[in-house]
N, C-alpha and C positions, 0 to 999 in steps of 0.2 A: 629618807622616807621611801617606803615601798610603793610603787605605782599601783593604782587600784586594779588595773587589768592583770598585773602579776599576782596580786593577792587573791583575786577572784579565781584565777586559774589554779592557784595552790589549793584553795578550799575545795574546788570541784574535784581535783585529783584526790584529796584526802577523803572526800565522801565516797568516791569510787572504791578506794581501798578499804574503808571502814565498813561499808554496807555488807559485803559478802561475809565478813566476820560476824556481824550482828545476826545475819540470817542463819549462819551455821550453828548458832546457839540453840536453835529449835529444830526438832525432828518431828514431823507429822506422820503418825503411824495409824493405820486403819485396822481395827479389830473386826473381822468379818464373822458373824455368827453362823454356826452350822446347824444341822438337823437335830443335834442333841440338846439344843437350847429349849427351855420351857418355863412356864409359870404355873405353880401349883397353888390351888386354893384349898388348903386344909386336906390335901390329897383326895378331895372329892371331885375336883374338876381340874383338868390340865389343858393349858393353852400353849400353842406352839407358834412362835413368830415366823411369818412367811420368809422364804428365801430372799436374799438381798439385803437383809438387815445388817447394820454395821454401826460402829462407834469410832470416832476419830480421837486420838490422844495427841496432845501437843507436849512432847517431851522437852525439858530444858537441859541445862548443863549439869553433868554428873557432879555430885559432891565428893569430898575426899574419901568418904567411906564407900563410894561406889553406888550409892542410892541416886535415883534420878527423879526429880519432881516432874509433875505433869499437870496439865489443865484440860478440861473438857467444857466446851461452850454448848449452849442449847442447840445451836445449829449443827453441832458435830454428831448429834444422836439421830440416827435414821432407822427407826424401827417401823417396819411395814405394818399397816393397820391389821388387826386380828379380828376376823369375824367370829362371833359367838355362835354356838350351836343353836339350831331351831330358830334361826332368824331373830335372836334375842338382842341384836345390836352389834356394834363394832367398837372394839377397844383400841385406843390410840395411846402410845406411851412416849413420853418426852421427859426432859428435865426442865425445871422452872427457872433455874439460875446456874451460873457456872459452877463447876465442881473442880476440886483439886485433890491430888494424892501423891503417892510415891511408889516407885518400883525399886525393890531392895534385893540385892544379890544374896543368895544363901547357898549352902553346900548341896541343896536338893532342888535347885531351880530358883527362878526369880519370883519373889513375893510382891503382889500388887494389891493396893488398897486405896479406897477413896469413899467419901460419903456424898450422896447426891440427893437433891430434892426431886423426887420422881413425881411427875404429873400423869395421872391416869384419867383419860377422858372417854366416857361412853357416849356414843352417838347412835343415830338411827333407831331410836326406841323411846317410848314415853318415859323411861327411867333415865334419860340422858342427864349427864352431870359430869363434873370434873373434881378430882380429889388429889391432894398432894401428900406425899409420904417422905419423911427423912429416912433414907435407907443407907446403911453402911454396906459397901460391897468389898469383897476381898477374894483372894485365891485360897484362903484358909478355911473359914467356916462361918455359918450364920444360924441363928435360932430365933424363934418367935412363938408366942402363945396366942390363943384366940381371945376375943374380947371378954368372954365369960370366964377365962382362966381355967377352963376344963380340959384343954388340949394344947399340946405343944409340938413343934416340928423343929428339926435341925437338918442341916445339909452341909456337906464338905466339898470344898472346891479343889482345884488342882493348880499347882504352881506352874509358871511358864517353863516349858522345856527349852533349855538353851540351844540356840541354833535353829530349832524348829519353830519356836515361839507359839506353840499351841498351849492352851490353858483353859481353865474354867473359873469364872467369877461367880460368886454366889451372894445372895442378899435375902433378907427376910424382914417381915413386918406384920402388923396386925391390920386386917382389912377394916375400913370404917363400917360401923354398924348399919349405915344406910347406903353403903356402896354395893354395886352389883357387878359381877356375880358373887355368890356366896358371902353375904354380909357377915362381918365379924369374925371371919375365919383367920387362922394363921396362914399367911401367904409367904411362899419362898420362890425364888427363881434361880435357875442355872443358866448363865450366859456362857455357852461353850463355843470356842472358835479359835482363830489363829490371827496373829499380827502379821502384816506384810513386811515389817522391819522393826527392829529395836535398836536404839543407839548404843 
């Protein structure tokens, strides 16, 4: 019979050796937005996230084909509040639930995509309210139409440049008919920036 003290020491040593391996399976990367990032409401109004906005990506273990899964928690999204012109209120952007996606290697850079439930909250105005949108984001492209079906928009992203890790994520949706600003318009966004590291 193995003495309890010996067994306890063995288990402790095993945990010490296992823990670093488990932690190594995840790489946390920060995508910092730059001055080229914006949100367009039917090309009628443009909003620009203030400096310091960022999104953290939790990358997992690469698959056999080189693709890397990742997750984004609500706490990982840090978009600075955006004041609207003419003191019309302040917009706050976040995600309402965890999102997941993948980073895929290609001959022309790395392709990134995920779908997120984006929450847009308007404050500091009588029109205050919160709305949620299911939006696919990618480095490829996005398109949307307005609520009336009379106008459409499209935007193209940019795949991550290997080694530099610069890229542009794009997404598009239809604004709620009672949301402000620009109710019912086709909305698209460009999230331009750079990762601090990629596994």
